[in-house]
N, C-alpha and C positions, 0 to 999 in steps of 0.2 A: 504495499499499501503507500503510495505516496505520502510524503512530508511537507505539508507548506505551514512559511510563517508569514503570519500578517503585521502589519505595524501602523497604528492610528496615531497619527503624528499631529502632534496639537503643538497652536502657537499662541504666544497672547498677542495683542493689538492694540493698543489703547484701549487696555481695561476688559476686552473682549475676548474671548474663547474664542478659536477656531480649531478644526481639523481640517487636514489634507483628504481629500476626494480626485483620484484619477479615472479617464477615460481611456478604455481600449480604442486603440484607433481600427483603421477598418484595413491593417493588415497583419492584425492579430484575430486571433481565437474568440469566441466574444464580444465582434465590435462594438463597441458604441457602451457597452457597460459600465457602467461607473463603478467606483473599487477604490480601496487605500492599496497605498501597495504592499504586495505579498509575492510570495516564490517558493521554490523546493528547496528543500537542504539538500545540499550536496555532497556525496559521500561520509568525511567522517565531522565534519562541522557541527555543532550545539546548534540548539536551535537559535541563540541570541548571535551566533558569529553569522547565520545563514543571514536572518534579519539585517543587521549592519552591512551588507555586504548586499542584498536585497533590493533595500531601500536607495543605496549608494545610485548602485547602476540603473534603478527606473527611474532617482527625482534625482541625483548627486544631492542629495541632503545626507549631513551629519546627521543624526540621533543621540539621545540616550536614551538607551532603554529603559522606566520606571519601572514597570512590571509586568506580568501575564493578564490580562484580560479574561477572553476565555477561548475556548475550541470547539471543533464538531467535523464530524465524517460525513464527508460526501459519500455515499452510496448509488452504484450503478447495476441496478439486478442486471440489464443487456448486456453487460461488460464489466466484471466486476476488477479487471487490469485498470479501469479507471478509476478506484475509489481511493481517497482521500482522506488524508488527518490534518486541520487545519488547529495552527494555536496562533494566538491574535496577542499580542505585546498593544502596551501604550507605549506613546514614545513622546519626547521633548526635541524640540530643535536644538543644537548645540549652540548654532550661532543664529540666533533670528534676524538678519541679517542676510543670510542666505540666500539666493535665488533659486527657484525651482526650473531643473532643466529636464525635459523629456526626450526619451526615445524615439522616434516617430514610429520606429517597428513594431512598438507594442503598445506607446501612449500617446495621444495625441493633444489634449486636455486634461489643464488640470486647474482646481477650482477649491479654494477657501473657505469653507462655510460651517456659519452658527449654531442652524438647526438642521438635523437631517430631513426637514419636510421642505427644502432648500429646492434636491434634484432628485430623478428618479432613481433608486437604488434597489438592489436583489434584497428580501427581508431579511437573512442572515445580517447583513453587511449595516442596513440598516438598525439594528438592532446593536451590533455591536457599535456602532459610532456611539446611535442612543449613550449609551451604558456607557464610553468611554468620558463624551463629554459632561454627564453627570458627575462620573466619577472624578474627574477631574476639577470641576467646578465647585464641589465639596470638599475637594484635596484631601481627601480620605489617602491613606498610607497603605493600606489591606481593603483590596476588592472585595467585596462579597464572595463568601465563600460558593464554589460552584458546588451541585450537588451531588458529584459523581457521576452523575448521569451522562454521557454525550450524547447530543442530538442528533439525533437519523435524520437525516435527509435524501429523499428519492430521485431517481432522476430526472424527476420532473423540474427538480430545483433548477435552477438559472445556470450551474457548473459547470450542467453537461447538457445541453442544450445542445 
């Protein structure tokens, strides 16, 4: 099963909290989908090493990983080789003045949002972003404990269109 890491990147601008969303380009799978930076864990990388690498590759940003947010498993009944386990982390920009630079073959638009209702998002991405914004606004040290039951998502989910 593929291991994927995702990074919800937070920044503060004039006292307002924003999170980064990126849109998959027409050259990539799931063209037009909005998401946060994420990608596969390669070889013997840790989740955190993979996340720092993926965020840098996809956005050119340097981030500090604050803590784990959530995780879930994508299940594709038609092709189990496409099953994937994703772990998401809350991240903060190391340099708030650093500029986002996308790789056009993967993503073509980025947007900093203050509310998850500003753009169309897949359900699981929306939930993760919403929880991250609430978490950061509350400045809690520990994210509420997961119930240790991973969410199982069917092949109808956006990830396996």
